[in-house]
N, C-alpha and C positions, 0 to 999 in steps of 0.2 A: 643557566638560563638567563638572560638578560631581560631585566624588566625598565619600561618607561625610557628605551632607546628609540630615538625616530631612524628608521629607516625606509629606503627605496629599493623595491623588488619589482621585478620583472617575471616573477614566477606564475601570476594568471596569466599573465599575457601569452607564456609559453606553452602554458598549459591548453590553453584555450586554441592557440595554433596548431596543435599537430595534428598531424593528418589520420585518418580512421585506422587502426590498425589491430593486428592482433594480441597486442596489449589491451588495449580496449574490451575486448572480445573477452578476454582472462577477466575484468573487472564485470561484465555485465553476467557472465557465469556465474561466478564466484559470489558477488557481492546480489547479485539480482536472483537468486535461488531462493530467496526470503519469502516471495510471494506463493511462490510454488510449494513452499512449505506449509504457509499459511492457507490455501485453497486445500492442499491434501488435509491437513488435521482440521477443519471444519466440515469435510464432504465424511471423515472418516467417522467424528462423532456426530454427526447426523447419521450416517448409514449404522450405525451401532446402536443408535438411541434405543429400538424396537428388542436388539438380540439383549441387550444389558438388564430388559426387565425377568428376562428368563431366570427360573430358580437356579439353573445352573450354571449362570454366570454369575451376576451381582446381585440378581432381584429386585432390583430399582424400583420405584413406582414411577408411574409418566412425571409426576411432579419433581423429583429429585434428578430425573434425565434432564430435564428443564435446570432447575438449578446446577448442575454439572457446566452446562451452557453458560449460565450464568458469571461461574467459577472462571473459565475460562478468558469469557470476555473481563471482566475485573484484575485478571492477569493481566491482562494486553494493557488495558489503560494504566494498572499502576506501574508495571514494566518500563512503557512510554515514556515517562516520567520521570522515573529512578534512572534510568539509562540515557534517556535523552539529555539529562543536565550533567551525568558522569560522561558522555561523548563530548560535549562541548568543554568540560572542564579537564579531562584526562588524556582526550585524544580518540580518535577514530577508531583506530586498528585494536587498540586494547580494547574496544566495546565490541567491536562487531566479531571479537571471538569468544568475549564472554558472553554476549547474546545467545548466539548459537550453540554454545557449551550450555546454557539453561535449559535452552530450548531443547538440545540432545537428552539431557538428566530428565527435563520432565515426561517426555515423551516416552521415554524408555520404563522411567517407573510408570506409568500409567498402564503398562501392559502387566505390570505386576501387584496391581490392585487388588485387595479384599475385600473390602466393603464402601459404601457409599463415601464416607469420610475421607479414606487415603484417595479415591479416585478424584474426586472433588478438588483435593488439596494436589495432587500432581497435575491436573487438568489447568488449576493455576499456576503454578511454574510453567507447564507449556506455555502459557499465554501471556506471560510476563517474558518469556523468551522472545517470543514473536513480536510484542509491542515493543520490545527494546531493540530489534532489529530492525522497526518501521525507521526508528531516529537515528540509530546511529549508520545504517547502511543507505536510506537516502542522502542523507548530509553528505557523505564520504561519494558516493556517486555522482552526484551533481557537482563537487567540487576536481572531479577527476575526468569528466567527460566536456569534449569540447564544447563551446559555445553554440556554435554551428548547429549540433546536431542533438543537444542538452535534450529539448523535445521531445522528440522521437522516440529517443534512449529512455527516459523515463516513462513514459506512457507506453512502452512496449514492456518493459520490464515488470510494471505495475497489471498490466493485462495478463502477466503469464499467471495472476491468481489462479486462471481457468485452467491452465496444463495442469496443475496442481488439482482442481478439483475431476477433471477427467481421469486424472491417476488415479485417486483414490475411490472415484466410481468403480472404475474397471476393475482395481484388488479386492473391492467388498464382493465382488460377483463371484472371485475364485474362494478368498477368505472367510465368505460367511455362508457357503454353499454345503451344508453338512453331509453333501454325498462326498467332499473332497476331504474335508477336514474337520474335526467334531468341533459342534457348537463351543464347547468349555475353552478350546485352545485357539480356534479360527479369529476371535475376537483379539486376544493377546498377540497374536502375530501380526494383526493390521498396523498394530502402533510401529513395529519394528521397521516398517517402511519410512515413517518418518526420522527413525534413530538412525538409519544405515542414508539416507540423502544427508542428513545433518554431517555425518562424517566425513562423505565425500567433500562436502562444503568447506568444511575445518583445512581439508588436506589441500584445494586449491587457494583458500585464501589465503595460505603461507606466502604467496607469491605477492601479494597486493600491498603495496607501500602506506605508511601514513599519509595523507592528506599533505602534499604540501603546503596548501594555504592554510592549514592548522598549523603549521610549524611553523612558517612565517611570523602568523600574529604572537605565538609565545616565544618569540626571540630567538628562534633555532634557523634563519633564514640561511645560512650556510649549509645545513643539512636538507633544507627544502631544496635548494638550487642542485643540488649533488644529484638529489632523487629525480629532478627533472632531466638533467644532463645524461644520468644512466639511461632513463626512458628514451630521450632523442636519440641517443646510439644505439639502440636496440633498433629503432626505427629505421634509423637512414644511416647508422653508422657516423661518421665525425662531423660529414656535411651538416653543419647544424642550420646553415640559410636555406637548406631544403625540407625544412620539418616546420619552416615558420609561416603562417598564414598571414599575410602582411596587413590585413584588416587588424589585426590586434599586437604588431610587432612593437610599436611606440607607446602601449598601454604602461605605463609605471602607476605601481600602488604604492603610495606613501602612509605608512601608519607607525602608531608609537606602540612598541611591544608591551606585554603584559603575560602574566603569569594566569591569571581568572578575571572573571568579570561578576563584580557584583551585584547582589539579588536587587539592590535598588536603582542601577543601572537596567538588567533586565527589565525588571516592571514598569519602568520608565519608556524603556524601547517598543516593549508590546503595549502596553495599555495607551501611553501618551503621543508620543513620537511617530510611532507609525499605527496609531487607532483606526485608521481607514484601511490600512490593508489586516490589520487585526478581523474586523469587521467582514471584510472580502474572504479571508481564511474561515471564519468559522462557517458563513452564509455556505460556501461551497463546500465544505465538509459536511456539514449537516444535513444540506438538502440530498446532497447524493447517497449519504447514508440510509435515509428515511427512504427513498426511492428504491433503492436496490431492497433494501432488509426487508419494504412491504411485499416486493412481488418474489423473491429468492427463499425466503423462510417460509412462504405460504403457496408456492405454485403449485405443491406436489397434494395440498389440501383442496386446490382448487380444481385441478384436476379429476379428483376423487369425488368432490362433493357436489360441483355443477356438470361436470362431462361424463361421469360413470366410469372413469380408467381404474382399473384393477391396481390394488396396491402394487404388486411385482412387476406391472408393464411401468411403474411411473417412471423407474431411474432411465428409459429409452428414451423420453422426454427432454433429459436435461442435456444429451449429447448437443442436439441439435442448438439449444440454449449456451451452452459453453463456448461453443464455436462460434456464434455470434459475438460474444465477449470477448474470444483471441482475436478475432481477424479487423473487430474496430480500431485498435490502437495500434493495429500491425499496417491498417491500409489508410489510415486517417493519422497518423502519428505525425510524417513527414510535413502535413501540412500545418502545423503548430509552430514550425518554424520557418516556412515558407510565406504562407498568408499572413500567419501571427496569432499570438495568444488570445489578444481580446476578440478576435473577430472569429476563432475558431471554438473559445470558449462558450461566449455567447451562441453561437448558433447550436453548436451539440447540446447544450444545456437546453435553451427552449425548444428544440425540434423533439428531443426524449420527451419532453414533457407534453408537447403537441400530440405527439405519435399515440404516447400512452391514454389521453384522455379521447382521442378519435377509436382505442383502439376499445376501451371502458364503455365508449357509447353504444360499438358493436355488440360487444359482451349482453349489454343490457337490453339491447334490442331482441339478442337470441339469435344470430345470425352466423355466429362462429360454433365450429366444434373443435375437440379437442385439438387436431391438425392443424387447424387454420390457426387457433389461439397461440400454439406454441409456436406457428411459424412469425405470429405478430410479435410476439415477445424477443424472438431470435431480432429480429427488425430494429426492434426499438432498443434492447441491448447491442447490438452493433455500435450505435450512437453513442448511449448511455455509457458502453462501457469507457470511450474515448473520454466522455465527458467527466466521468467518475474519477479516471485516473489524473485528469488536467487537474482535477482539485489537490492531488498529492504533490504534484507537479508545482503546481502555483506556491504552496505552504514551504514548499524546500528551495524556493529561489529567491522570495521578494523581503526576506529578512535579512539582518545582518550576518555575517562568516560567524560571529562570537556567539552567537545564540541560535542560529539555524536548528541544530539537532534538537532544542529544548522547544523550540518553535512549532516545530514539525511533531512532537510529542504532546502539545498542548493541544493543539488543532485537532491533531490524530484524535487523542482523549474526548474534546468538547464533543466533537462532531458525532463520535461515537455514542457518547451520553447521551446526546442530546436526540441525535436523529435515526442511531441503530436500536436504542433498547426498545422506545417505545412503538415503532414499526411492524414489528412481528406479534407484540401483545394486542397490539389494536386489529390488525388484520384477520391474527386469528381469533379471536370475538366475533368480531364481523360475519366470519365464514362460518361461526360457530350458529349465530344465528340462520343463517339458511337463507342469509336475505340479498339479492341480486341487486337491488335498488342501493342497500347499504353499502355493498361492497363497490357497486358503481362510484360511489360520494368518496370512499377510500382513495379509489383510483383517480378521481378528480384533486383530490388534496394533494396526492403525490406529484401530481401533473402541473399543479400549480407551486408546489414548491420548486420544481426545477425552471418553471419558468421566470420565478421571483429569483433565482440566482441567477439568469440571464440577465436580467433588468439590473442585479447588482453590479455584474461583470462589466456591463456597459457603461454602467455609471462611473466605478475606480478600478474596474481592471489595470493590470501592471502591464505595458507591452515590453517583455521581457526576451523576446524573440531575438537569438545572435549576437545577445548582448552579455558581455562578462557580470559574473555573480556583483562582482564590485563595483560596478556601475550601476546595477538593478538597485540594488542595497549596499550603500558604502559601508564600510566596516566600522563600527563603533571606536574604533581605535584610530580613525583617520581625521574623526573631529578636529578642527583648528587648525588642519595643516593643509 
């Protein structure tokens, strides 16, 4: 590996010029499965909460059930930071195998837990794998997907979280039914779903190459060129001109190769050079995390406490909720590439906030039923799902290549801690008081945060649509060249 050599490369331009193909579908399926796994894990853990309090399972107290969810979250934050740095330092491919292996081990071991401490530890391992996946996978996807469709692909992949949630919800109907499987066995089998999906993901990832962009930066440009040439041959045979989008054909990237990036340079890039973008990333990630967790982790309590829905019927209300979350990015995603990032992020964040405030007012006025409340949430999260997914898209494309995975990890961790931890605690306490007025105030707070996110996006958002990653954020190694 040559360090400090100045090179010119057309690797990014050639990747951005590729037409959509089965090779890109392989990337979407094998790398994008991360979100499905996370949705599955969160849903399974939530569904198992009550079961694990029974003496024939682990006999946990409600407080310890909540503590295991905290362990999963803490593992995800630490895993994101650890594996995010490793992904930038040692390569995307190494770590998207390591992270899914950690996840697979953690979720499989969860099935063999014998007490609270073992279960909490195994859930932390599972979370570490998922957190690491976010950093390793989002950076790899962005670097392999053509610029003209990067927005819609990222949003659809991020929205697939709810496919995992639906799979988890459907699986628990069978595995947790004592008429079919004994209680002591069913909850253990539930974790086998994640382990099985993890094995399938590993199988498909064998055909995904290292990111040519990462290879280029690290002095392995001939290897990067060879990978791109092989992909071009697979798509269109040897007729290279047929696979080149002319908008990107003349875009040369000039960089000085390096083996790693110093911590001081990472600090300067995030805190000083790109501080406006760092503020943008933090605001978008934390506001959507608060908004989502405020509703999703308390929707069952709202339905039972204020609408009298029976506990066993709550799951049925999740399906339209999940459907809205899946369809939002699927149907709106292309607009982030055509109309533009700033416009669509501003509209989706602002509209989600306005709709939640309106729904909160209708709830406070007492004109909603359980059914109309669910319809309102479905409409809100049709919009909000695209907004939340765009936050992940933003932090994955507005920072230089050398620190992309770590930047994703930092803002995922910061946003989760700032917006994701407090919301369920706050809204759980509000619902416990039984005060409709207090819950209305909580909804207004979540709505105001989303509107604030829209304002910040309007102010300092980055128009990254259809632009090469190297144009959105020039590599650190291109300075002075």
